[in-house]
Each structure stands twice: as C-alpha cells, then as structure tokens.
C-alpha positions as CSV (number, residue, x, y, z in Angstrom):
1,M,66.3,-35.3,50.5
2,D,68.2,-33.8,47.6
3,S,71.1,-32.9,49.9
4,Y,71.8,-36.6,50.4
5,P,73.8,-38.7,47.8
6,V,71.9,-40.8,45.3
7,L,73.0,-44.0,47.0
8,L,72.8,-44.0,50.8
9,T,74.7,-46.1,53.3
10,A,72.8,-47.9,56.0
11,Q,73.9,-45.3,58.5
12,E,72.7,-42.4,56.3
13,A,69.3,-44.2,55.9
14,A,69.2,-44.7,59.7
15,D,69.8,-41.0,60.2
16,I,67.0,-40.1,57.8
17,L,64.6,-42.6,59.4
18,R,65.8,-41.8,63.0
19,V,66.4,-45.5,63.8
20,S,69.5,-47.5,64.5
21,R,71.7,-48.8,61.7
22,W,70.9,-52.3,62.9
23,R,67.2,-51.7,62.4
24,V,67.9,-50.6,58.8
25,Y,69.8,-53.9,58.2
26,D,66.8,-55.7,59.7
27,L,64.4,-53.9,57.3
28,I,66.8,-54.8,54.4
29,S,66.8,-58.5,55.4
30,Q,62.9,-58.4,55.4
31,N,63.0,-56.8,51.9
32,V,61.2,-53.7,53.2
33,I,64.1,-51.4,52.1
34,P,65.4,-52.1,48.6
35,V,69.2,-52.2,48.2
36,I,71.9,-52.4,45.6
37,R,74.7,-54.8,46.6
38,F,78.4,-54.3,45.8
39,G,79.9,-57.5,47.2
40,R,79.2,-57.3,50.9
41,Q,78.4,-53.6,50.8
42,V,74.8,-52.4,50.4
43,R,73.6,-49.0,49.2
44,I,70.1,-47.8,49.4
45,P,68.7,-45.7,46.5
46,R,67.7,-42.4,47.9
47,D,64.6,-42.2,45.7
48,K,63.4,-45.7,46.7
49,L,63.8,-44.8,50.4
50,W,61.8,-41.6,49.9
51,D,59.0,-43.6,48.1
52,L,58.9,-46.0,51.0
53,I,58.6,-43.1,53.5
54,Q,55.7,-41.6,51.6
55,A,53.9,-44.9,50.7
56,P,50.6,-45.5,52.6
57,S,50.6,-48.5,54.9
58,P,48.2,-49.9,57.5
59,A,50.2,-48.1,60.2
60,N,50.3,-44.9,58.3
61,P,47.1,-44.5,56.2
62,V,46.9,-41.6,53.8
63,R,43.7,-39.6,54.4
64,S,42.1,-37.0,52.2
65,R,41.4,-33.6,53.5
66,D,37.7,-34.4,54.1
67,G,38.8,-37.2,56.6
68,G,37.8,-40.1,54.3
C-alpha cells in the first residue's frame, strides 16, 4: 500500500478494491469509505482505506488460529 499516494482518487481506490469507480462513489455516499473533499473533488486517505479493508465485518469475520 505504501507505493500509493497518501490521498487516493476514486479510480485508485477502485483499482485497489477491484471494483468499479462508480461502486467506490456509492460506498462514499453510504459513508462506508471516508473522504476528504476539495470542492467537488474527493480524495480517500490511503490509511483509512487500508483500515477499512482490514476491519472485521459480518461478511468478513476475523478468526483466531484455533478457529474460534
């Protein structure tokens, strides 16, 4: 992740997540992906996106090595 800029465009975030740019905008509108706004432009903090990817969720539970 360190090879990416500190602030990502929607397209860069889409490439990382392997989804469409429009899906990223949809997630932004649902407040799933945090952004910094510069007028009409949005930038996604790289570290926040990485935290989101690694965060446990009902669809992606984190399990310990013993399976529990």
